[in-house]
C-alpha distance (Angstrom), angle and dihedral (degrees) to the residues before:
residue distance angle dihedral
M1 . . .
K2 3.78 . .
T3 3.79 118.5 .
G4 3.81 94.3 -125.2
K5 3.78 92.4 54.4
T6 3.81 90.5 45.5
V7 3.80 92.2 52.1
R8 3.82 91.0 47.0
N9 3.81 90.8 50.8
A10 3.81 91.5 47.3
I11 3.81 90.5 52.5
L12 3.81 93.8 46.5
W13 3.81 94.4 47.7
G14 3.82 89.5 43.7
I15 3.79 91.0 54.5
L16 3.81 90.1 48.1
S17 3.81 90.4 49.4
I18 3.80 92.0 50.3
A19 3.81 90.4 47.2
L20 3.81 91.1 53.0
Y21 3.80 92.7 49.7
L22 3.81 91.3 46.8
A23 3.81 91.4 49.6
L24 3.79 90.3 49.5
F25 3.79 96.7 47.7
L26 3.80 96.8 39.5
N27 3.82 89.9 52.4
Q28 3.79 96.0 39.0
K29 3.80 95.5 132.8
I30 3.80 94.1 52.2
V31 3.79 92.0 44.6
M32 3.80 92.7 50.1
D33 3.81 91.7 47.2
Y34 3.80 91.0 56.9
F35 3.80 96.6 38.8
A36 3.80 93.0 50.2
R37 3.81 93.7 55.6
G38 3.79 94.0 79.8
G39 3.77 123.8 -164.1
I40 3.79 114.0 72.2
Y41 3.82 89.7 -2.4
A42 3.81 88.2 71.3
I43 3.80 85.7 80.2
A44 3.83 87.7 65.6
I45 3.80 90.4 58.9
I46 3.79 92.5 50.5
A47 3.81 93.4 44.1
T48 3.80 91.7 49.0
A49 3.80 91.6 50.1
L50 3.81 91.4 49.4
V51 3.81 92.9 48.9
F52 3.81 92.6 48.4
S53 3.79 91.3 45.9
F54 3.80 93.0 50.4
V55 3.81 96.0 45.5
H56 3.80 96.2 43.4
G57 3.81 92.3 43.0
T58 3.79 92.0 51.2
F59 3.80 90.6 48.7
A60 3.82 91.4 49.2
N61 3.81 91.1 49.4
Y62 3.81 93.7 52.4
F63 3.81 91.9 42.2
I64 3.81 93.5 52.7
E65 3.80 90.0 45.5
A66 3.83 91.4 48.5
I67 3.79 94.6 52.8
G68 3.79 90.1 50.5
F69 3.79 106.1 -111.5
K70 3.77 109.7 158.7
P71 3.80 128.8 -176.8
V72 3.79 115.8 -102.2
T73 3.77 112.1 -109.1
K74 3.80 121.2 -158.3
K75 3.75 117.0 -139.6
């Protein structure tokens, strides 16, 4: 993958990650009201964790790739 495209993807996924965290923290009361209900609302907790994990993990992958970290290979 080209470096320019990698950097662009890192920036886009980083912005999305920041937006998710801002939405979560700025609406903390509403989020806690729903998450504390239990029952079927437990799915919301799991779905939120999966979305955050996917978005932040994708950002971290592109960021590490953009700054040039490569795995060590033994010869």
